[in-house]
MDTraj code that builds the backbone (N, CA, C; nanometers):
import mdtraj as md
import numpy as np

residues = "MET LYS LYS VAL ILE PHE ILE GLY GLN SER GLY CYS GLY LYS THR THR LEU CYS GLN LYS LEU ASN GLU GLU GLU ILE ARG TYR LYS LYS THR GLN ALA VAL GLU ARG TYR GLY GLU SER ILE ASP THR PRO GLY GLU TYR LEU GLU ASN ARG HIS PHE TYR ASN ALA LEU ILE MET SER ALA VAL ASP ALA GLY ILE ILE ALA LEU VAL ALA ASP PRO THR SER GLU TYR ARG ALA ILE PRO PRO GLY PHE ALA GLY ILE PHE GLY LYS LYS VAL ILE GLY ILE ILE THR LYS ILE HIS GLU ALA GLY PRO GLU GLN VAL LYS ARG ALA GLN THR GLN LEU LYS GLU ALA GLY VAL ASN ARG ILE PHE ARG VAL ASP THR PRO LYS GLY THR GLY ILE ALA GLU LEU SER GLU PHE LEU ASN ARG GLU ARG GLY LYS LYS".split()
xyz = np.array([
    [7.3004, -11.0512, 5.0699],
    [7.3070, -11.2008, 5.0341],
    [7.2543, -11.2797, 5.1624],
    [7.1824, -11.3771, 5.1132],
    [7.1135, -11.4590, 5.2155],
    [7.2112, -11.5743, 5.2605],
    [7.2342, -11.5791, 5.3829],
    [7.3197, -11.6960, 5.4383],
    [7.2266, -11.8029, 5.4648],
    [7.2756, -11.9303, 5.4657],
    [7.2099, -12.0495, 5.5068],
    [7.2713, -12.1119, 5.6201],
    [7.1819, -12.1496, 5.7230],
    [7.2439, -12.2168, 5.8449],
    [7.2059, -12.3574, 5.8268],
    [7.2938, -12.4345, 5.8495],
    [7.2726, -12.5863, 5.8640],
    [7.2642, -12.6423, 5.9995],
    [7.1439, -12.7085, 6.0180],
    [7.1084, -12.7589, 6.1577],
    [7.0692, -12.9092, 6.1444],
    [7.1365, -12.9827, 6.2255],
    [7.1116, -13.1237, 6.2306],
    [7.1945, -13.1963, 6.3322],
    [7.1586, -13.3344, 6.3571],
    [7.2281, -13.3937, 6.4687],
    [7.3775, -13.4182, 6.4297],
    [7.4469, -13.4598, 6.5249],
    [7.5955, -13.4948, 6.5131],
    [7.6158, -13.5977, 6.4048],
    [7.7053, -13.5764, 6.3141],
    [7.7339, -13.6938, 6.2241],
    [7.6444, -13.6879, 6.0964],
    [7.5523, -13.5952, 6.0866],
    [7.4540, -13.6061, 5.9734],
    [7.5173, -13.5494, 5.8408],
    [7.6176, -13.4860, 5.8487],
    [7.6967, -13.4500, 5.7265],
    [7.6763, -13.3040, 5.7019],
    [7.6588, -13.2088, 5.7899],
    [7.6510, -13.0699, 5.7897],
    [7.7793, -13.0040, 5.7331],
    [7.8917, -13.0510, 5.8097],
    [8.0144, -12.9910, 5.7785],
    [8.0675, -13.0241, 5.6344],
    [8.0523, -13.1461, 5.6000],
    [8.0819, -13.1895, 5.4767],
    [8.0119, -13.1264, 5.3593],
    [7.8791, -13.1058, 5.3825],
    [7.7959, -13.0308, 5.3002],
    [7.8386, -12.8865, 5.2852],
    [7.8820, -12.8221, 5.3851],
    [7.9235, -12.6886, 5.3912],
    [8.0498, -12.6690, 5.3017],
    [8.1304, -12.7690, 5.3245],
    [8.2712, -12.7679, 5.2535],
    [8.2320, -12.7845, 5.1047],
    [8.1498, -12.8819, 5.0679],
    [8.1278, -12.9057, 4.9324],
    [8.0604, -12.7788, 4.8599],
    [7.9630, -12.7221, 4.9254],
    [7.8904, -12.6147, 4.8669],
    [7.9833, -12.4992, 4.8488],
    [8.0829, -12.4828, 4.9343],
    [8.1768, -12.3740, 4.9173],
    [8.3130, -12.4099, 4.8526],
    [8.3030, -12.5227, 4.7800],
    [8.4138, -12.5772, 4.6991],
    [8.5498, -12.5936, 4.7730],
    [8.5471, -12.6356, 4.9056],
    [8.6509, -12.6590, 4.9700],
    [8.6836, -12.7976, 4.9695],
    [8.7975, -12.8431, 5.0145],
    [8.8427, -12.9750, 5.0258],
    [8.7605, -13.0398, 5.1338],
    [8.7196, -13.1666, 5.1018],
    [8.6310, -13.2339, 5.1945],
    [8.7315, -13.2923, 5.3101],
    [8.7030, -13.2598, 5.4316],
    [8.7918, -13.3218, 5.5377],
    [8.7078, -13.3234, 5.6620],
    [8.7096, -13.4539, 5.7259],
    [8.6292, -13.4676, 5.8479],
    [8.6835, -13.3667, 5.9584],
    [8.5819, -13.3054, 6.0230],
    [8.6263, -13.2227, 6.1354],
    [8.4985, -13.2060, 6.2182],
    [8.5140, -13.2339, 6.3487],
    [8.3946, -13.2329, 6.4400],
    [8.3871, -13.0745, 6.4721],
    [8.2590, -13.0323, 6.4430],
    [8.2272, -12.8979, 6.4785],
    [8.1915, -12.8773, 6.6218],
    [8.2728, -12.7861, 6.6760],
    [8.2650, -12.7604, 6.8287],
    [8.1903, -12.6394, 6.8553],
    [8.1865, -12.5501, 6.7649],
    [8.1135, -12.4180, 6.7851],
    [8.0463, -12.3802, 6.6386],
    [7.9729, -12.2779, 6.6423],
    [7.9139, -12.2255, 6.5185],
    [8.0385, -12.1752, 6.4354],
    [8.0318, -12.2215, 6.3033],
    [8.1441, -12.1890, 6.2090],
    [8.0763, -12.1328, 6.0751],
    [8.1576, -12.0593, 6.0028],
    [8.1058, -12.0133, 5.8829],
    [8.2014, -12.0544, 5.7677],
    [8.1262, -12.0936, 5.6641],
    [8.1998, -12.1301, 5.5298],
    [8.1429, -12.0500, 5.4390],
    [8.2012, -11.9378, 5.3981],
    [8.1383, -11.8492, 5.2968],
    [8.0081, -11.8013, 5.3488],
    [7.9041, -11.8314, 5.2705],
    [7.7766, -11.7884, 5.3108],
    [7.6935, -11.8946, 5.3811],
    [7.7631, -11.9980, 5.4271],
    [7.7015, -12.1093, 5.4968],
    [7.7361, -12.1080, 5.6549],
    [7.6427, -12.1264, 5.7315],
    [7.6719, -12.1345, 5.8698],
    [7.6466, -12.2735, 5.9314],
    [7.7563, -12.3352, 5.9787],
    [7.7584, -12.4650, 6.0337],
    [7.7392, -12.4642, 6.1835],
    [7.6498, -12.5603, 6.2296],
    [7.6254, -12.5575, 6.3768],
    [7.6719, -12.6955, 6.4317],
    [7.7088, -12.7023, 6.5480],
    [7.7274, -12.8279, 6.6254],
    [7.5992, -12.9156, 6.6384],
    [7.6031, -13.0428, 6.6239],
    [7.4923, -13.1298, 6.6223],
    [7.4338, -13.1197, 6.7765],
    [7.5128, -13.0880, 6.8604],
    [7.4735, -13.0906, 7.0143],
    [7.3707, -12.9783, 7.0298],
    [7.3663, -12.8725, 6.9499],
    [7.2764, -12.7681, 6.9667],
    [7.1420, -12.8104, 6.9366],
    [7.1270, -12.9181, 6.8495],
    [6.9876, -12.9664, 6.8139],
    [6.9615, -13.0816, 6.9056],
    [7.0559, -13.1576, 6.9527],
    [7.0251, -13.2767, 7.0378],
    [6.9951, -13.2372, 7.1868],
    [7.0264, -13.1222, 7.2232],
    [6.9973, -13.0837, 7.3599],
    [6.9027, -12.9505, 7.3550],
    [6.7744, -12.9619, 7.3920],
    [6.6819, -12.8466, 7.3729],
    [6.7288, -12.7203, 7.4507],
    [6.8134, -12.7358, 7.5528],
    [6.8600, -12.6311, 7.6252],
    [6.9459, -12.5399, 7.5361],
    [6.9881, -12.5921, 7.4235],
    [7.0696, -12.5062, 7.3364],
    [6.9976, -12.4555, 7.2089],
    [6.8656, -12.4674, 7.2232],
    [6.7847, -12.4127, 7.1024],
    [6.7952, -12.2713, 7.0996],
    [6.8123, -12.1898, 7.2040],
    [6.8359, -12.0482, 7.1951],
    [6.9595, -12.0180, 7.1284],
    [7.0706, -12.1007, 7.1210],
    [7.1860, -12.0796, 7.0598],
    [7.1632, -12.0910, 6.8937],
    [7.0771, -12.1938, 6.8736],
    [7.0361, -12.2099, 6.7252],
    [6.9581, -12.0813, 6.6784],
    [6.8693, -12.0474, 6.7623],
    [6.7841, -11.9402, 6.7305],
    [6.8626, -11.8042, 6.6983],
    [6.9553, -11.7767, 6.7889],
    [7.0493, -11.6631, 6.7782],
    [7.1423, -11.6717, 6.6562],
    [7.1909, -11.7932, 6.6365],
    [7.2706, -11.8094, 6.5264],
    [7.2049, -11.7967, 6.3920],
    [7.0777, -11.8256, 6.3897],
    [6.9857, -11.8193, 6.2751],
    [6.9537, -11.6672, 6.2340],
    [6.9787, -11.5704, 6.3281],
    [6.9442, -11.4354, 6.2962],
    [7.0105, -11.3983, 6.1669],
    [7.1253, -11.4325, 6.1431],
    [7.2153, -11.3843, 6.0347],
    [7.1709, -11.4647, 5.9081],
    [7.0875, -11.5721, 5.9217],
    [7.0517, -11.6554, 5.8000],
    [6.9280, -11.6078, 5.7427],
    [6.9174, -11.6158, 5.6053],
    [6.7942, -11.5995, 5.5327],
    [6.7143, -11.7362, 5.5143],
    [6.8033, -11.8410, 5.5093],
    [6.7463, -11.9737, 5.4909],
    [6.7899, -12.0662, 5.6089],
    [6.6910, -12.1412, 5.6473],
    [6.7263, -12.2439, 5.7567],
    [6.7237, -12.3757, 5.6771],
    [6.8285, -12.4723, 5.6968],
    [6.8334, -12.5909, 5.6328],
    [6.8361, -12.6856, 5.7482],
    [6.7406, -12.7816, 5.7592],
    [6.7235, -12.8840, 5.8584],
    [6.7848, -13.0014, 5.7841],
    [6.8994, -13.0653, 5.8405],
    [6.9562, -13.1835, 5.7773],
    [6.9362, -13.3073, 5.8415],
    [6.8693, -13.4090, 5.7748],
    [6.8515, -13.5488, 5.8340],
    [6.9280, -13.6360, 5.7787],
    [6.9828, -13.7333, 5.8576],
    [7.0601, -13.8444, 5.8396],
    [6.9789, -13.9630, 5.8269],
    [6.9437, -14.0274, 5.7145],
    [6.8421, -14.1424, 5.7158],
    [6.9027, -14.2716, 5.7696],
    [7.0416, -14.2781, 5.7785],
    [7.1067, -14.3969, 5.8349],
    [7.1039, -14.4102, 5.9872],
    [7.0635, -14.2950, 6.0511],
    [7.0475, -14.2930, 6.2066],
    [6.9123, -14.3290, 6.2478],
    [6.9119, -14.4029, 6.3531],
    [6.7988, -14.4319, 6.4207],
    [6.7338, -14.3218, 6.5144],
    [6.8380, -14.2294, 6.5536],
    [6.8013, -14.1119, 6.6395],
    [6.7444, -14.0077, 6.5526],
    [6.6234, -13.9466, 6.6027],
    [6.5459, -13.8592, 6.5371],
    [6.5661, -13.7290, 6.6199],
    [6.6487, -13.6403, 6.5845],
    [6.6672, -13.5217, 6.6660],
    [6.5766, -13.4052, 6.6371],
    [6.5212, -13.3990, 6.5121],
    [6.4445, -13.2938, 6.4703],
    [6.2929, -13.3103, 6.5101],
    [6.2396, -13.2301, 6.6118],
    [6.1113, -13.2519, 6.6533],
    [6.0093, -13.1917, 6.5499],
    [5.8895, -13.2486, 6.5654],
    [5.7649, -13.1893, 6.4897],
    [5.7502, -13.0471, 6.5227],
    [5.7190, -12.9672, 6.4103],
    [5.6911, -12.8206, 6.4275],
    [5.8179, -12.7467, 6.4509],
    [5.9392, -12.7999, 6.4564],
    [6.0730, -12.7343, 6.4842],
    [6.0953, -12.6089, 6.3856],
    [6.0537, -12.6361, 6.2604],
    [6.0701, -12.5059, 6.1661],
    [5.9938, -12.3884, 6.2144],
    [5.8943, -12.3957, 6.2855],
    [5.8130, -12.2886, 6.3239],
    [5.8854, -12.1827, 6.4010],
    [5.9865, -12.2188, 6.4699],
    [6.0557, -12.1297, 6.5783],
    [6.1411, -12.0234, 6.5107],
    [6.1521, -12.0450, 6.3846],
    [6.2582, -11.9544, 6.3020],
    [6.1891, -11.8302, 6.2298],
    [6.0647, -11.8547, 6.1845],
    [5.9921, -11.7559, 6.1119],
    [6.0554, -11.7195, 5.9927],
    [6.1343, -11.8186, 5.9251],
    [6.1986, -11.7925, 5.7926],
    [6.1770, -11.9107, 5.7003],
    [6.2225, -11.8986, 5.5852],
    [6.2111, -12.0255, 5.5010],
    [6.3016, -12.1296, 5.5494],
    [6.2406, -12.2399, 5.5559],
    [6.3031, -12.3601, 5.6011],
    [6.2906, -12.4753, 5.5014],
    [6.4182, -12.5205, 5.4643],
    [6.4286, -12.6255, 5.3655],
    [6.4824, -12.7624, 5.4335],
    [6.4561, -12.8727, 5.3845],
    [6.5109, -12.9969, 5.4429],
    [6.5989, -13.0573, 5.3436],
    [6.7021, -13.1266, 5.3988],
    [6.8180, -13.1898, 5.3242],
    [6.8364, -13.3300, 5.3870],
    [6.8091, -13.4325, 5.3085],
    [6.8404, -13.5688, 5.3422],
    [6.9827, -13.6094, 5.2931],
    [7.0668, -13.6419, 5.3788],
    [7.2057, -13.6827, 5.3345],
    [7.2157, -13.8305, 5.3245],
    [7.3329, -13.8669, 5.2815],
    [7.3731, -14.0112, 5.2826],
    [7.2659, -14.0985, 5.2122],
    [7.2151, -14.0488, 5.1027],
    [7.1041, -14.1306, 5.0336],
    [7.1580, -14.2524, 4.9593],
    [7.2819, -14.2707, 4.9403],
    [7.3301, -14.3859, 4.8764],
    [7.3637, -14.5025, 4.9768],
    [7.3756, -14.4488, 5.1142],
    [7.4034, -14.5463, 5.2138],
    [7.2696, -14.5893, 5.2734],
    [7.1584, -14.5293, 5.2583],
    [7.0243, -14.5579, 5.3108],
    [6.9379, -14.6396, 5.2233],
    [6.8570, -14.7197, 5.2794],
    [6.7479, -14.7830, 5.1932],
    [6.6243, -14.6918, 5.1788],
    [6.5438, -14.7324, 5.0846],
    [6.4221, -14.6466, 5.0543],
    [6.3398, -14.6220, 5.1807],
    [6.3179, -14.7115, 5.2617],
    [6.2406, -14.6975, 5.3897],
    [6.2991, -14.5983, 5.4802],
    [6.4437, -14.6012, 5.4841],
    [6.5118, -14.5015, 5.5644],
    [6.4968, -14.3546, 5.5146],
    [6.5126, -14.3489, 5.3849],
    [6.4916, -14.2109, 5.3228],
    [6.3447, -14.1618, 5.3426],
    [6.2410, -14.2494, 5.3390],
    [6.1161, -14.2073, 5.3486],
    [6.0873, -14.1612, 5.4972],
    [6.1467, -14.2295, 5.5894],
    [6.1398, -14.1921, 5.7278],
    [6.1906, -14.0533, 5.7423],
    [6.3099, -14.0368, 5.6935],
    [6.3776, -13.8970, 5.7034],
    [6.2949, -13.7855, 5.6383],
    [6.2340, -13.8169, 5.5298],
    [6.1360, -13.7268, 5.4614],
    [6.0162, -13.6937, 5.5468],
    [5.9561, -13.8085, 5.6155],
    [5.8418, -13.7757, 5.6975],
    [5.8844, -13.6873, 5.8096],
    [6.0169, -13.7103, 5.8724],
    [6.0494, -13.6380, 5.9857],
    [6.0678, -13.4821, 5.9474],
    [6.1141, -13.4593, 5.8224],
    [6.1391, -13.3283, 5.7916],
    [6.0047, -13.2631, 5.7566],
    [5.9135, -13.3309, 5.6922],
    [5.7759, -13.2800, 5.6713],
    [5.6961, -13.2387, 5.8032],
    [5.7204, -13.3324, 5.8940],
    [5.6492, -13.3179, 6.0358],
    [5.7285, -13.1855, 6.1019],
    [5.8524, -13.1571, 6.0661],
    [5.9221, -13.0481, 6.1354],
    [5.8739, -12.9211, 6.0764],
    [5.8093, -12.9251, 5.9412],
    [5.7612, -12.8164, 5.8838],
    [5.8391, -12.7431, 5.7717],
    [5.9193, -12.8379, 5.7000],
    [6.0053, -12.7814, 5.5955],
    [5.9269, -12.7463, 5.4731],
    [5.9732, -12.6472, 5.3869],
    [5.8887, -12.6120, 5.2611],
    [5.9418, -12.7068, 5.1462],
    [6.0586, -12.7468, 5.1509],
    [6.1139, -12.8201, 5.0184],
    [6.2263, -12.9233, 5.0743],
    [6.2400, -13.0254, 5.0147],
    [6.3287, -13.1371, 5.0649],
    [6.4182, -13.1725, 4.9441],
    [6.5589, -13.1770, 4.9740],
    [6.6563, -13.2131, 4.8783],
    [6.7202, -13.3398, 4.9278],
    [6.7519, -13.4348, 4.8297],
    [6.8334, -13.5496, 4.8676],
    [6.9629, -13.5450, 4.8052],
    [7.0608, -13.5619, 4.9013],
    [7.2043, -13.5568, 4.8430],
    [7.2891, -13.6635, 4.9138],
    [7.3927, -13.6789, 4.8385],
    [7.5088, -13.7670, 4.8839],
    [7.6296, -13.6819, 4.8578],
    [7.6710, -13.6170, 4.9510],
    [7.7750, -13.5148, 4.9428],
    [7.9186, -13.5638, 4.8856],
    [7.9669, -13.6679, 4.9289],
    [8.0993, -13.7131, 4.8657],
    [8.0876, -13.7483, 4.7303],
    [7.9658, -13.8041, 4.6818],
    [7.9519, -13.8579, 4.5479],
    [7.8960, -13.7418, 4.4592],
    [7.8555, -13.6296, 4.5306],
    [7.8070, -13.5083, 4.4503],
    [7.6654, -13.5200, 4.4023],
    [7.5893, -13.6306, 4.4467],
    [7.4505, -13.6433, 4.4144],
    [7.3717, -13.5303, 4.4827],
    [7.2826, -13.4677, 4.3965],
    [7.1867, -13.3669, 4.4393],
    [7.2497, -13.2346, 4.4749],
    [7.3808, -13.2206, 4.4818],
    [7.4651, -13.0970, 4.5174],
    [7.4319, -12.9862, 4.4243],
    [7.4150, -13.0049, 4.2859],
    [7.4071, -12.9112, 4.1863],
    [7.2620, -12.8429, 4.2059],
    [7.1665, -12.9365, 4.2327],
    [7.0247, -12.8783, 4.2501],
    [7.0091, -12.7896, 4.3653],
    [7.0736, -12.8534, 4.4790],
    [7.0582, -12.7652, 4.5980],
    [7.1522, -12.6382, 4.5882],
    [7.2734, -12.6421, 4.5168],
    [7.3539, -12.5167, 4.5030],
    [7.2725, -12.4180, 4.4119],
    [7.1968, -12.4708, 4.3162],
    [7.1288, -12.3730, 4.2257],
    [7.0168, -12.3211, 4.2980],
    [6.9504, -12.3960, 4.3785],
    [6.8327, -12.3367, 4.4618],
    [6.8897, -12.2238, 4.5562],
    [6.9895, -12.2607, 4.6320],
    [7.0500, -12.1588, 4.7174],
    [7.0991, -12.0384, 4.6531],
    [7.1582, -12.0479, 4.5393],
    [7.2088, -11.9246, 4.4567],
    [7.0868, -11.8442, 4.4208],
    [6.9766, -11.9110, 4.3737],
    [6.8506, -11.8340, 4.3303],
    [6.8045, -11.7593, 4.4426],
    [6.7940, -11.8336, 4.5569],
    [6.7402, -11.7619, 4.6732],
    [6.8304, -11.6536, 4.7290],
    [6.9599, -11.6578, 4.7044],
    [7.0483, -11.5565, 4.7386],
    [7.0613, -11.4411, 4.6431],
    [6.9794, -11.4557, 4.5351],
    [6.9867, -11.3535, 4.4191],
    [7.1022, -11.3652, 4.3210],
    [7.1766, -11.4843, 4.3428],
    [7.2805, -11.5036, 4.2490],
    [7.2305, -11.5768, 4.1158],
    [7.3089, -11.5747, 4.0131],
    [7.2685, -11.6542, 3.8894],
    [7.3545, -11.7783, 3.8815],
])
top = md.Topology()
chain = top.add_chain()
for i, resn in enumerate(residues, 1):
    res = top.add_residue(resn, chain, resSeq=i)
    for name in ("N", "CA", "C"):
        top.add_atom(name, md.element.get_by_symbol(name[0]), res)
traj = md.Trajectory(xyz[None], top)
């Protein structure tokens, strides 16, 4: 089975997304270390925000078949650098969260950031409302060989 690792800045919604995809109760929790939710790997935002921790992301991604770069369009801070997807050598998807909180220009900026990072495909979701979750889940299940 292919695991998916979620990488993004602090507060972008990685943990909430992992909880939703694994049908767990949604509860706020600051991720302090790499954690697993079923076939999902959740990473601390600080690992992306500080390039000295990139090696921790690379090592954590060894167990994953899919890399998911998560972008928060409501944040002015852009933590995902151009070409970032290339360091993994695996399929990299992009996920834009909080789409109901963001304006069209904010979503477009997040999409540009993910494309510049080198993602193959971009999903737009609002996890608490469930928007886009079914499409993302179906994609991940297909990639994992599940029906």
